[in-house]
N, C-alpha and C positions, 0 to 999 in steps of 0.2 A: 243827919243821921242815916246811916245806910242800914237797910234791913239786913237781917241775918241771912247769909247764903246757906241754902240747904246743902247737906253733905253731898259730895260727888258720888253719884250713883249711876248706875247704867240706866235707871229709870228715866233720867232727864232727857235722854235722846228721844224718848216717846212722848213726854207730857209737856215739856217746856218750863219756863220759870219767869218770875217778874223781878225786874231790877231797876236801879236808878242810874241815870246817865248824867254826866256833867256837860255843860255847854258853856259857851263864852258868856252868855247873858245871865246865867243862873243855873240853878239845880231844878231839874224836873224829872218826873218819873215817866217811864215809857214801858209799856208792856210789849215784850218780845216773845214771839212764839217761834220756836225752832222747828224746822222740818223734821217730822218724825222719821223720815227716811234717811238712813245714814249715807246712802249712795248719793242722794241729792245734796245732803250737806257737803260732802266731800267735792262734789262738782262745783259747789258755789265758792270754794276757796280759790284764792289767787294761784295761778300756776307759775312754776318756775321755768323760765325760758332760757335755754343754754345758747350762748352766742360764741362764735369762734374767738379764741383767746388771741389777742395781738401778739406778734413775735417781738417781744421786748427783750433785748439782750441783757444778760446779768452783769456784764462788764462792758466798759467802753470798747467800741469797736475801733479797729485800725484800718488802714488802707488796704490790708491784705484781705482779699475776698474770702468768704467762708466757703470751705469745701463741703459739698454735700456728701453725706455718707452713702456709699454705694450699697446696693442691695446684696452684692456678693463681692468678695475680695478678688481683685483683678491682677493678674501677673502680666508680665511683658508679652507672653505669647501663650497660646492655647486657649481651650474653652474654660468656662467658669462652672464651678460647682456651687450652686445656690444653697446647698445644704451646709457645706463647711468652708466655702470660700477658697478651695483649692483648685489648682489647674488640673484638668482632666486630659487624659490621652483620648485619641480618637475612639479606641475600643470602649473606654469607660464611658465616653459621652454617649455612645450608642446604647450601652447598658442602662445608663441613667434615663435616657429618653424611653426605653422600653420598660421602665420601672424596675430595673435591677439595681441592687445596691452597689456602691462603688467598690471595686476590688482592692484589697490592701495586701501587698506583699509582706509576708512575715517569715523570718528565717525558720527553717525546719529544725526539728529537734528529735532526739532519741532514735528510735527505730526507722522512722520516716527519713531522717537525714542519712542515716547509714545506708538505707536502700537506694537513695539517690546517688551517693558517691561510689558505692561498691562496684557497680558495672564498669565505671571508668578505671577504677584501681585494677579490677580483674583483667581488663583488656591490656593495660600496661604490663601486668605481671605475666603475660605471655612471654615477654622477653626474659623474665626470671626463669620461667619453665624451660625455655630453650638453653639457658645458662646451665641449669642442673642436668638436663638430658645430654647435652654434648659432653659434659664432664663425665657422666656415668656410663655413656654408650660404649666407650672403648674398652672398658674392662671385661665384659663378657665377650666382646666380638674380636678382641685382638688376635687370639691364636688362629681363628678361622680366616680372617682377612689377610693375616701374615702368610698363611699357607697359600691362599689364592693369588696373592700379589708377589709371591716368590721371595719373601724376606723372612721366612720362618727361622733360618739360622743366622740372621743378621741382627744382632742385638741392638746396634746403634741405630739402624733404620726403624726398628720396632720402638725404640725410645723416642725417636723423632715424631713417630705417629702420635705418641702419647703427649709429648711436650710442645709440639708445634702450636696447638691450641692455646697454651699459656702465653707463648710469644705474641700470637695474634691478639689475645686479650689484653696484654700490656699496652700494645700499640693503640688498640680501640678505646681503652679507658683513658689514655693519656690526651686524646684529642676530642673526645665526645662532649666534655663539658663546655669547651669553648664553642663547638658547633652548636650546641643547644642554646648558649647565650646569644648566638648570632641569629639563628633561624627559628627558635622556639623549641620548647620541650616536645610538643606533638610532632612537629616535622622531622625532628631528629629521630625520634622513635620509629616514624614511618621509614625513614631512610635506613634505620638499623636492620629492618627486615630483609633488605636486599642481600647483604652478605650472609645472613643466616640461611636464606632460601637457597642462594647459589652455592654456598659452601656445602649444604647438606646434599644437593643434587650431585655435585661433583664427587663427593665421597661415596654416595650410593651407587654411582655408575663407574667408578674408578676401575680402569683396566690395568693400571700400573701404580707403583708407589708415588710417583710424582704427582699424578692427579689427586691422589689421596692426601698428600702433604699440602697441596695448594688449597684443596677443599677445607682441610683442618685449619689451615691459616685464616681463610675467610670466615669460617665459622667462629674462630677465636676472636676476630676482630669484632664480629657481631656481639657475641656474648660479653666481651669487655666493655663495649659501648653500653649494652643493656645493663650491666651491673652497675654502672654509673647513672644512667638516665632513669631507670625504673624507680629507685627510691627517690630520686630528685622530683620527678613528677608526682609521686604518691604524696610526699611531704607537702607540696604546694597546692594540691587540690583537696587535701584532707583538712577538716576543721580540727582545731587544736584539741578538743576533747576526744577525738577519735584518731589522732595521728599515730599513737602507739599501736593501737589494734590493727589499723589499716597498713601501717608501715611494716608490721611483722608478716604480712602476706608475701612480701618480696622474698624472705627467707623461707617461708612455707612453700612457695612455688619452686624454689630451688630444690628443696628436699623432695617434693613430689616428682619433679623432673628426673632426679637421680633414681628414685624408686621406680618410676615408670620405665626408665632405661634398662634396669636390672630385670624387670619382669618381661620386658620386650625381647630380652636375650634368652629366655627360657626355651623357646623352640629351636635354638641352635643345637641342642642335644640330639634332635632328629633330622634337622635340616641344616647342614653346614653353610649353605649359601643364604641363609636367612639374614645374614648381616647386611646385604644390600638393602633389604626392606627396612631394616632398623634405621639406617642413615636416611633413606628417602622419607620415612615417616617424620624425621626431625624438620623437614621443610614445612609441615603442616602448620605448627604453632607460629612459625615465622611469617607465613602467608597470612594467617588470621590476624596477627599483629598489624601487618602493614595495611590490611583493609579497614579493620575496626578503629584503628587509631585516627583515621581521617574523619570519623564522626563524633568523637568524644571532645568535650571542651578543651581549650588550650589553658595552661596554667594561668590563673588570674594575676598572680604575682609578676610573671614575665611580661604579661600584657600591660600592666601598670607602669612597670620600669621603662617600658618602650613608648610610653605616652599614649597608648591605646586605652583610654579610661572607659569609653563607652563599651568597647568590646570586653573589657575586664568585668564591667558591671553585668553584662549579659551572661559571661561565663560563670560568675558567682551566682546569678539567679538560677542558671541551669544546674549548678552543683548543689547549692545550699538553700535555694528557695527565695532569696532576696540578695540584693547587693550588700556588700560590706560597708556600712555607713562610716566605719573608722578609716576607710581608705585602703584597707587590706594590710597584710603583714609587711608587704614590700612596697615602699612608696616609689613614686616616679623617679626615675634616673635614666635620662635619655643618653648619658655618657657611659652607659654600662659596657658597651662594646670596647671601650678604650681601657681595658684592664691589662696591666703589665705584671710581669713576674715579680718585680720588686714590691708591688702593693700586696701581693699575697703573703709576703713575709714581713709586712709592716708590723710594728709593735701591737697595734689594735688587733690584729689577726693572728698573732703568734700563738696565743693559747689555743685557739680553734684548730690551727694546723697541728699542734702538739697532740691534742685529744684525738683528732681524726686519724693521723698517721700512726700514733702510738697504739691505739686500740687494734688497728689492723695488723701492725707488727706483732703485738702480743698474741693476737688470735692465731697467726700462723706459727708462731714460736712455741705455743702451748701444746702442740703435738697432735692436732686433730687429724691431719693427713696420715701421720704415722699410725695412729690408733686404727683408722680405717684399713690401713695396709696390713697390719698385724692381726686384725679381727678374724680373718679367715683361718689363720694358723691357730689362733687361740680356741676357735670353735671346734676345729679339728681335734685339738687337744682334749677338749671336753666331751668328745664323742660325736660331734655333729660333722658328718663326712661331706655334706654338700656345701660348697663354698658359696653357691648362689643363695641358698637358704640363709646362711650366716649373713651375707651382705644385705638381703632383704630385711632380716630382723633388725639390723643395725639402722638402716634407712627409715624403717617403720617407726622405730623408737624416736628418731630425730624428728619425724613429722609429728608425732604425738606431743613431744616436748615443745616444739615450735607453736602448735595450736594453743597449748597452755600458756605459753609466753605471751601470745597475742591477747589473751584474756586478762592477763595480770599487768601488762605494761602501763596502761592508763589507770590502773588502780594502785599498784605498789610503786611505780616509778622505774626509771632506768638504772640508777645507781644500786638500789638494793638487789635487783635482779643480777646485775653484773657482778657484784660482789659474791653473792651466793653461788653464782655459776662458776667462777674461778675457784672458789673454795672446794666445790664439789668435784671439779675436774682435777685439782691437785691431789685430794684424798684418793681418787680413783687411780691416778698414776702411781702413787706410792703402793697401793694394793696390787696393782698389775706388776710392779717391779719385784715385790716380794713373791708373787705367785710364779714369776718367770725364774727367779733365782732358786726356787725350791721345786721346780717342776719335777725333777727326777726323784725326790724323797717324799713329796707330800701328795697324798692321793686326791686331795681336793683342790690341787693347784689349777687344774683345768676348769672346773665349774666356777671357782672363785674369780679366776681371770675373766671368764665370760660375764659374770655379774659386774665386775669392775668395768668391763668395756661398756656394757649397757648403761651403767651409772654415769660413766664419762659422757657418752653421747646425749643422755637425757640432760645432764648439766650443761653441755654445750648448747643444746637446743633451747634451754630456758633463757640464756643471756648472751653468752659470748658469740653465738651464731647470728641472731638477728640484730642485736643492739649496735654494733659498730656501723653497719650500714645505715641504720635509722638515725643514729647520732650525727653521722657525717652529712646528712641531708638537713639537719636542724641547726647546727652551730655556726655555719658560715654566713657572713654578711651577704645579702642578696646580690650585691655587686660582684662578688668574687665566688659565688656558690658554685658555678660551673667549673671554674678553674680549681677551686679548693677540693671538690669531690673527685675531680680527675686525679689529683695528687694522692688522695686517700686510696682510691681503688688501684692506682698504679703501684702503690705500696703493697697492697694485697696481692696483686698478681706476681710482682717481682719476688716476694718472699715465699709465695706458694711454689714458684719455680725453683728457687734456692733450696727450700726444704725438700722438694721432691728429688732434686739431684744429689743433695749431700747426706740424705738420711741413711741410705744403705751403707755407704763407706764408713760413716760414723759408728754404726751398729757394729760393723765388722771390726772397727778398731777398739772400741771400749765395751761392747757388749750391750744387749737390750735392756737389762736391769739398770745399768747406769744411765742410759739414755732417758728412761722414764723417770728416774730421780731428777734428771735435769729439767724435764718437762714440768715436774712438780714444783721445782724452784721457780720456773718462770711464772707459774700460776700464782705463787706467793707474792712475787714482785708485782704481778698484775693487780692484785688486791690493793696494794699500797698505792699503785698509780691511779686506780679508780678513786680511792679516797682523797688523794692529794689533788687531782687534776680535773676529773670529770665533774660537769655541772648537771644538776637535775633539770630536765626539760619537760617533765609531766605537767600537762595542763597550761603551758606557756605559749604565747604566740611566737612565731619565728622572729618578729621584730624585737620582742622583749628578750629573747635568748641571746640574740646577737649584741644587743646593747649591754647586757650583763657581761658578756665575754669581753667586749671592747673596753668596758670600764675596769676589767681586772687584767691589766697589762703586765 
């Protein structure tokens, strides 16, 4: 019989107890007295001794040796990052040794991205400024230079001074795209500065009409090349979410160039020889373009298509903050230089050619040059005697409308703005036609015509002005982008010249009101063309746009 064990209490640690123990020989009782010290009791217990566990495999081993897990992931070359197991560059290794965190390249966004790309776009847009300045400079200076050059009574030579720049522009736009495909966008824009500077100097120092014509021809070659290359470069360096806003700067700089040329002509009223300074000033933007285009990044798309992937990644980092992990909008194509005319008109490219050339044709046929020509007479009819003030008002309206267009292109899209632009232009043409037809009997004909002119110019600046050039830089396959844009801008300059030469004879034959009704009809056809043919490019990469067009043969 075993004695009853007293309940478990904390007191036993201090007093001990008596119990019975079993042995092999029998049962006997033994008095056990525990150490009242808890610490001594714990020290008397057997201690657990930890021994190294043998490396026993969980599965049968094979002849293949076990690979030891490295402390850090190792690549084929470069230093190791013990934190993440990634290869580090030399600079990152130095930062890590100094206790610095590993730098990570992240694409820029928002305002920071805009501020990174904007300086490059503005440098390229100096070519667009020269475009507008050379077009606008001859209007206020023509009478004074004709008198000094001895051609004041020679209408044909005066017409050549005006139109020679269009001939040069046609030639320049025809070949600039292929040159840009061969040597790069940046080098082509640097080269374009040479005829702009030389042509301006020849015009500004001309002692006879022949020097003036050669200078105008060279300047025309430069602005024709710039009209093609500037939107091409802007489209290829701009991120897709900002391409509309940045692309509109091309048209904005053209408008500003025309406006500056008109303002520069104001001293002619007191200094008839000031026209020399006006032409010499035109050399300044060309010179700045040639200098600063040497330090901006090359088009990443052009670099990739020519197999210069490392340089393309460096250009993307300089422009966007990080390389394009998708490989860019334009994939490698080392055979890009072998582009033939037949390929430009292949079925896959037919719609892009139709959109590009069609929009420029409709832009010129919708009457913008005629509106500008008639604007001075309409302002005089409304009581504004200064032709210079009227021209400045028209150009300032165009500038403001183009600024608004730049804000809306990446929000509303290209097609809605084009459609609204042509509708506004068409209505304005109808109002002008009515005002001109009733000029003798309607007291408000003059003011209404002026309002219609301003409405037309505002509508033009919102869509029809900037969007054809922007779209032509977006819709062509990278392989034929240079040749395709050359074709589009050649169309622009050819019909610009044709309208300029044919407009006055047509007005004399059928009258001004009928001509403006015809312009309204062209605007109506343009709305249908935009709806049926033009694709929306807002927010799409260049590669996605070209694939959509290639699929819609």
